C-alpha positions, -999 to 999 in steps of 0.1 A, spaced: 30 -66 340 8 -75 369 9 -107 391 -15 -114 419 -52 -109 427 -73 -80 412 -106 -72 429 -130 -47 412 -165 -48 425 -187 -34 397 -157 -19 379 -142 -23 345 -107 -37 338 -91 -28 305 -58 -42 293 -37 -33 263 -4 -46 275 11 -79 290 -5 -85 324 -6 -115 347 -41 -118 362 -55 -143 387 -89 -135 403 -97 -159 431 -119 -140 456 -156 -134 459 -156 -100 443 -169 -91 409 -156 -74 378 -181 -56 355 -161 -56 322 -127 -68 311 -116 -55 277 -84 -72 265 -69 -57 234 -33 -68 242 -22 -98 262 -32 -112 296 -6 -138 307 -10 -158 339 9 -188 354 -19 -215 354 -44 -194 334 -46 -159 320 -79 -154 339 -88 -176 368 -122 -170 384 -128 -194 413 -156 -178 433 -161 -143 419 -181 -131 389 -172 -114 356 -199 -96 337 -185 -91 303 -152 -102 288 -141 -86 255 -110 -102 240 -88 -98 209 -60 -121 222 -56 -151 200 -47 -154 163 -20 -129 155 -9 -126 192 24 -141 202 9 -154 234 -18 -173 217 -53 -178 229 -66 -162 262 -68 -191 287 -96 -192 312 -105 -214 342 -134 -213 367 -167 -196 364 -173 -182 329 -182 -146 323 -219 -138 318 -210 -126 283 -180 -131 261 -175 -109 230 -148 -117 205 -129 -88 191 -121 -93 154 -96 -69 138 -91 -89 106 -91 -125 94 -56 -129 108 -61 -110 140 -89 -120 163 -96 -133 198 -96 -169 209 -107 -182 243 -94 -215 256 -113 -229 286 -101 -255 311 -122 -267 340 -148 -241 333 -183 -239 347 -214 -218 341 -227 -204 308 -215 -175 287 -234 -157 260 -212 -154 229 -212 -122 209 -192 -100 186 -176 -69 200 -191 -37 186 -159 -23 172 -150 -55 153 -145 -57 115 -161 -89 102 -152 -104 69 -171 -133 53 -154 -166 61 -144 -189 89 -125 -178 120 -111 -210 134 -112 -222 171 -125 -190 186 -137 -211 216 -120 -242 230 -129 -263 260 -165 -250 262 -193 -276 258 -223 -271 236 -255 -263 255 -236 -264 288 -211 -236 286 -221 -217 254 -253 -197 248 -262 -179 216 -245 -198 188 -261 -176 161 -265 -138 158 -263 -107 136 -236 -81 135 -242 -49 115 -265 -68 91 -242 -98 88 -252 -132 102 -228 -154 121 -229 -187 137 -207 -209 159 -199 -244 145 -182 -273 163 -152 -284 143 -135 -318 142 -112 -308 171 -143 -301 192 -136 -264 191 -159 -237 180 -154 -219 147 -170 -186 140 -186 -187 105 -195 -153 91 -220 -153 63 -228 -129 36 -240 -95 47 -278 -93 43 -276 -55 44 -249 -52 18 -263 -79 -4 -296 -60 -6 -277 -29 -14 -260 -47 -43 -294 -56 -57 -305 -20 -53 -275 -8 -73 -283 -32 -101 -319 -20 -102 -309 13 -119 -289 -6 -145 -318 -30 -151 -340 0 -158 -316 11 -185 -318 -24 -201 -356 -21 -202 -353 14 -218 -327 0 -243 -352 -27 -253 -382 -4 -256 -364 21 -279 -359 -4 -308 -395 -15 -305 -407 21 -309 -385 25 -340 -393 -10 -355 -431 -3 -352 -426 24 -378 -406 3 -402 -418 5 -438 -407 -3 -473 -418 27 -495 -404 22 -530 -420 -2 -555 -418 -9 -592 -437 -29 -618 -434 -62 -599 -447 -45 -567 -418 -57 -545 -395 -35 -523 -364 -43 -503 -348 -19 -477 -314 -25 -461 -297 -3 -435 -285 1 -400 -297 13 -366 -280 30 -337 -298 34 -304 -285 54 -274 -300 54 -239 -293 87 -222 -296 76 -186 -274 68 -156 -260 44 -165 -261 49 -202 -261 22 -230 -260 19 -267 -266 -7 -294 -260 -11 -332 -279 -33 -356 -284 -41 -392 -318 -44 -407 -337 -57 -438 -372 -49 -447 -392 -67 -475 -425 -53 -488 -451 -64 -512 -478 -41 -527 -508 -60 -540 -527 -27 -546 -515 8 -552 -528 19 -518 -520 -12 -498 -487 -28 -489 -474 -52 -463 -442 -67 -454 -417 -82 -428 -385 -71 -413 -355 -85 -394 -333 -63 -372 -301 -81 -361 -280 -67 -332 -244 -63 -342 -230 -48 -310 -245 -39 -276 -228 -18 -249 -248 -24 -218 -246 -8 -184 -219 -21 -160 -224 -57 -149 -249 -64 -176 -243 -81 -209 -269 -88 -236 -265 -112 -264 -289 -115 -294 -285 -148 -311 -316 -142 -332 -329 -109 -348 -358 -87 -337 -384 -93 -364 -418 -81 -372 -446 -76 -397 -464 -45 -409 -493 -35 -432 -501 0 -445 -533 12 -462 -540 46 -477 -573 59 -489 -557 74 -520 -531 59 -542 -508 89 -540 -507 86 -502 -528 116 -494 -558 116 -471 -565 89 -445 -538 63 -438 -537 33 -414 -506 13 -404 -505 -18 -382 -472 -33 -369 -460 -60 -346 -425 -68 -334 -409 -94 -312 -375 -103 -299 -356 -127 -277 -322 -122 -261 -301 -134 -232 -290 -113 -203 -260 -120 -181 -262 -102 -148 -235 -98 -122 -240 -83 -88 -215 -57 -75 -193 -72 -48 -196 -51 -16 -181 -59 18 -191 -94 29 -210 -101 -3 -205 -123 -34 -204 -112 -70 -233 -135 -79 -237 -141 -117 -266 -155 -135 -283 -157 -170 -318 -151 -179 -340 -148 -210 -350 -113 -220 -379 -112 -243 -406 -88 -255 -433 -79 -280 -447 -47 -293 -479 -39 -312 -490 -6 -327 -520 7 -347 -519 43 -360 -540 64 -383 -529 96 -400 -542 121 -425 -518 135 -450 -531 170 -460 -511 188 -487 -509 226 -480 -490 233 -512 -471 215 -539 -441 211 -517 -455 210 -481 -479 187 -463 -492 184 -428 -497 149 -413 -515 146 -379 -515 111 -365 -530 92 -336 -528 56 -324 -523 30 -297 -491 11 -288 -486 -18 -264 -453 -32 -253 -444 -61 -231 -408 -67 -219 -399 -95 -195 -368 -109 -178 -375 -145 -168 -369 -160 -134 -334 -173 -128 -309 -183 -100 -273 -172 -99 -247 -198 -106 -231 -216 -77 -193 -217 -75 -164 -217 -51 -167 -179 -50 -205 -179 -48 -219 -202 -21 -252 -183 -15 -267 -175 -49 -298 -153 -51 -329 -164 -69 -349 -138 -88 -386 -138 -98 -396 -131 -134 -400 -94 -140 -424 -79 -166 -430 -44 -178 -464 -38 -196 -472 -4 -211 -504 5 -231 -502 40 -245 -520 64 -266 -497 81 -291 -503 112 -312 -488 142 -328 -483 161 -360 -457 157 -388 -447 176 -418 -434 167 -453 -414 192 -472 -400 188 -507 -367 207 -504 -356 199 -540 -367 178 -569 -354 146 -553 -349 157 -517 -376 155 -490 -375 164 -453 -398 152 -426 -403 161 -390 -428 154 -362 -435 161 -326 -458 141 -305 -467 125 -272 -470 91 -256 -496 90 -228 -496 58 -207 -531 44 -203 -519 14 -183 -484 8 -169 -472 -20 -147 -436 -29 -136 -428 -57 -113 -404 -52 -84 -369 -66 -86 -375 -94 -61 -365 -129 -51 -352 -152 -23 -319 -162 -8 -305 -185 18 -287 -155 35 -299 -150 70 -319 -118 72 -325 -118 34 -347 -148 29 -370 -125 8 -361 -92 -9 -380 -68 -30 -366 -37 -46 -389 -11 -63 -378 0 -97 -373 37 -105 -405 57 -108 -424 57 -141 -432 85 -165 -468 84 -177 -466 114 -201 -437 113 -226 -427 134 -255 -414 122 -288 -399 138 -319 -386 127 -353 -366 142 -381 -358 126 -415 -342 133 -449 -348 112 -480 -331 114 -514 -346 97 -544 -318 84 -565 -343 73 -591 -380 64 -592 -370 29 -579 -342 38 -554 -341 59 -523 -316 68 -495 -330 77 -462 -319 90 -428 -342 92 -398 -338 101 -362 -363 93 -334 -361 108 -299 -383 94 -272 -387 99 -235 -390 65 -218 -411 50 -191 -384 51 -164 -379 87 -151 -349 108 -162 -342 87 -192 -347 92 -229 -335 74 -260 -323 84 -295 -325 61 -324 -308 68 -358 -317 49 -389 -299 49 -423 -312 28 -451 -313 22 -488 -346 11 -506 -350 -3 -540 -382 -13 -558 -387 -42 -582 
């Protein structure tokens, strides 16, 4: 313990114990760093005619001696030391003069929230300068409370909030891939078995897996209905209803209505050989629930948005038999997909006081597709198919993950999505068993590289077709 007068011209005074200090001469002290207790008789620090450059203080909440008391000329700068929400500095002034610049000590650990009565007895505009500031990417401000003391209010971290958006960007890319894969499969849907009434019904299931980081998968049931007005022309419609969807962490997708679409297929010859053309369209609408990861000094903001899309495809092929049991099928076409998440704002709650607002975000992709397939009759009723091909992007656009917030330092944000692939490979394999002339069982697997880099999808289809 120390009692008396301490003179330190241009020097630093550090304290981590119980010390009685009274400075009443014309000298100066460069820096006082108090990490323990300063205890004086009339005041813990009394500066009548001298000067103090910087006062760093942790004495206050959590200290048995309470706030650090101060009289006289204020230091040029006062930095609060914050160790935790229950251990931080408080300065209580009495008969003070001059102006001090408030700040947060570099070694502090700030947590979002309010630190009560960090300054008492200091008047606004007269004794306190700098009532707002930033600390390691986190904004803070001083607010006068009902007791005429200053509270330190720590906001959400702009730096960490932006990082939470960046983390979600990779998961959002997986959601776009998970949406694109069913479109690519649905644009090939067909109803191939007909009888004397020229009607066909196909029922089955779909499983889609997104091989990415993070991964995702989805299961769906599907129904396809076709009508054949001519032996070489058929058209129809389909509905593909999601049954279960396992989305990336912090994302949840619900599909209250099915993905549905239309198709038409024409062949030059009634037996399907020679030139063939197929046109297809697909559309879907779902809802996404998105939660931000909660990092230090951030909020786990949660919001809901509409997640819609459409796909269009036109392909031509030429089925060339090479033998009674083997045929070659080169194909070429165009595919366009549009997938969009609508603009939304996170929900406000007691836990989320600074929700983020996001702009709408669309992915558009116009691609040329092509490749070669084979048909092989393995047995009287068993047929195998396979193909390899490509998807070359002719035009690709993807909006940034961007929006606005009320968080200081993050009024606007924009996160670029993962880089895009423009040349993508695709492959299929299938097996079909004709139960009878009017009934068929089929299994088909479609593998496709996706627009976002380092991601590919696998879709498996199993179905039963019957003709009427």
